[in-house]
N, C-alpha and C positions, 0 to 999 in steps of 0.2 A: 870292076865297076869304080865308077869315078864319084868322088866324094860328094860332087853336089847332085848326083844320082841317087843316092843315099837320103842327100836332104829332100830332094823333092820326092821322092817316096812316102818318106818322115811328114813330109808336109800335106803330101796328101791325103793320106790315112786319118791326118788329123782333123782334114777338111770332112772326109767321107764319117766320122765320129762325129762332129759338131751338126752334118746336117742331118741326123737320125736321134740327137739328144732331144730328151724331152724333160724340159726347165721342169717344169712343178713333180715331177715323178724325182728327179735329179734331187731338189730340195727336202722331198720326203726323206730318198736315205741319207742325206746330210744329215737330217736330224735325227733319225733311229740311231746313225751311228757317234752318235755323241756320248748314248749310255753306256757302261762299261763300269767293271769294278769298283773305277776311283767316284762314278758319278752315275750312281744308282737311280736317281730322279733329278731333276729340273726344274726351275720356276719360267715361265712363259720368254722372261727379259732376258734369263739366260740363255736360253737357245738362242734368240737373236743375238744376241752380243757376240755369241762362239761362231755361230753360221756366218754373222754378216748380212740376214735373212731379214726383210723390213718387216714389223711388229702386225700389219695388217694381214700380210702375206703367210705369215711364220703362224697367226692364229687360224688361220684358213687350212695350213699345212694339217698342225695338229689338230684341227677339230674333222679333218678325213680321216688322220691316222687312229684317231680315238673312234670314229665309227665304225672302222674295221676290225675295233678289236688289239689294234698294234700299238699302242698307247693307250694310257688309263689314267684319272685324275686321283690323287689321294685328298685327305678332308683337308690338307693344306692348300690345296693348289696346283700343289708341285706335279709335275708328270715323269712318268716311266714308265718303262715297256709292257704291256699287256699280254695277255693270254695268246693273242694270235701269233707275236713272234715266237713265243716260247714253244708253240705246235710247230711253227716255221723250221726254227731252230732245231726241232727233234728229229726231222727227216734227215738232216745232216748230219746231227749228232750220232742216227743210227749205226752209218755207216763210219763215225769214228774209229780211231784206235784203240780208245779205254772200253769200247763197246766189242770191238772184236778180239779183243785181247781176253776179255771177262766169260766171253760167250763160253767156252768149255769148262774153265773152272766154277762159274755157276749151274752150268747145267749137268757138273760130278755132284753138287752139293744140291741140289734140286733133288738127283736122283737116290742120294744118299741120306737125304733127308726125308723124303716122301711129302716137302712141304713146299709153301710158295717162294721165291727167292727173288729179288728186286737190286736194280742198278738206279741210282738215280744221283742228281748235283742241284745243288741250289741254285735258284735263280728268283731273286726278290726274295719276297714271304714264301714263295714255292718251293717245293720240290718236286722235280721232272723226273718221270719214270723214262730211262733210257732203254732197260731192260728191264723182262717180265716172266717167268716160270712159274707159272698158275699152278696151285692143287685146287682142283674144280670146286671144292666142297668148303673157298674161303667167302668170310663174310664180305669184303671188297672185290668181289667179281667182274664188278665193269671198270677197274683199273685195268688201264691197257698202257704199251709205251707209247708215248706224247700226251700220258694224261699227267696233273696237279695236281697236288693236294696242300692246303696249308702246312708250311713248316711247321710249323710249333705243337702241332698234333702226334706228328709223325716219328718214328724210332727217326730215319735217315734224314729229316729235318733239324729235328732237335740234335743230331751228332753234329751236323754240318753250321747249324749257328750258334754250337759252341766254340769252335774255332773261331768265331769272329770278335773283332775286337769292339770295345765300348760304342764306341761310333758306329761300327759297320752295323753292328745288331741293330743301333735307333733307329738307321735309315731303311735296315732290312725291312721293320717290321712297322714302320711309321704306318702304313694305312691298314693292318691287321687289326679286324674287331674279334675281341676278345669276347665278344655274347652273340658270335654266330654258332651255328650248329656245328656241334662235334660229338664225342663219344662222354660219357658219364666223371670220366678223369680226369678231362681236358683243363690244360690251366687256364685262369679265367682272369689275370692281371698281367701284365710285363714282368711285375715284380716276383710273382710266383712263377714265373716261364725262368726270370734270371734264375732263381735258388735252384731251378731243376739243369741249367745249365751249368752249373758250377759244380754238381755233381759228373754230371756226365765229363766234365774236362778231366775233374780229378779220377775217376774212373776207366776213363777209354773207351767208353762204350756208351750205347743209349737204350733203353728200355721204352715201351708204349705201352700202355696198359690200359686197355678200351677207350683212349685218347680220340683216336680218330671214329670207332663205333663200337658198342655195344658188342662183345664177342672176339674181336682180334686184340692180340698182341702181337708184337713182334722185339726183334733186339737187331741191331745196328751197331757194323764199325766202319772207320775210315777207310780209304782207298790212296796209296800215296803214291804220286810218280816221285818225279826226283826233286819236289820240292818238300823236305819233310816237317815242315810246318806247317801245312797249310792241307789238305786233303784234296785230292784231285778226285770223291767222289765218295759215295757211302755203298754200302750194301746193307741187307738184311734178309732174315729169314721169320716169313711173317705165318703165323697159326692162329687157331681157332681157344680160344681161353677155354673150351670146355674139354681140350686135349691136352694142354700145357698150361701149368702154372709158372709163377715168376722164377720160382728154383730151377725148371726146366730150361728156362729161357737163361737164365746166367749159367746153368752148366754146360751139358754137354753139347746142347745148340749153341751158345758161346762159341765154345772151342771150336766147333765145325765152321762156322761162319768167320771167325778170327782165321783160321786158318786158309781156306776161300780168298779172304782178303788180300793175306801174305802171297798168296801164288798171284793175284793181280800184281798186285803192285813191284814183284819181283820182275816181272813182264812189260810193265810200264817202264821201269828204270830202266831196263834193258833196249827199248828204243831208241 
């Protein structure tokens, strides 16, 4: 094949792509791609500056994405990814390596303990459930893969929040309402939550004692990949408070969930 034949083919492909390109959709995707671990929320002006999209157009793009739940506004006017992004992403995450590698260890833990076990990651101020093997009598029977719960009230969420820097924590919880409905023992201020996170960092695991809802307790530990400083995810065992006290969670159940997390971590590091 001649060099100019290759060039012509590439040019033709570019023309075809350009012909089918939908500019409004492309702009929306450009906006969504701005958000990552270093930019969890942005002002409208920052979106304009980073994408080069004019302010009136950016306003309409953001409004459209807000309407669909792909973006949401914080009280200070900042914009961040919404629940629809989490749900869309969860479909891809179900096929991700961490979910696949966790499947057998989690199933073994569920069968051994007879309790509900979960795998989750932190997204903003929410914990996103990537895997769930449920005991039918659990209080939160409506939680499923793709569901989200406020990270500040869950054992997995608190565990993952505890590994954030102060600036990351402030950004993640910027839109969290501590007055919202939760369990009787939920933290009711950022100061109270910070105190709980400090304990979690020190002990290396997180307890949840009727903070999500009355009658529900859980214990969570981190799962690490090749980055030993930041968890790739968290797993937990969730139980009914009528069957397990806190000492039970700190004892045999914690040992089991730690062993499972170690198994998953080894599998992740080997990939």
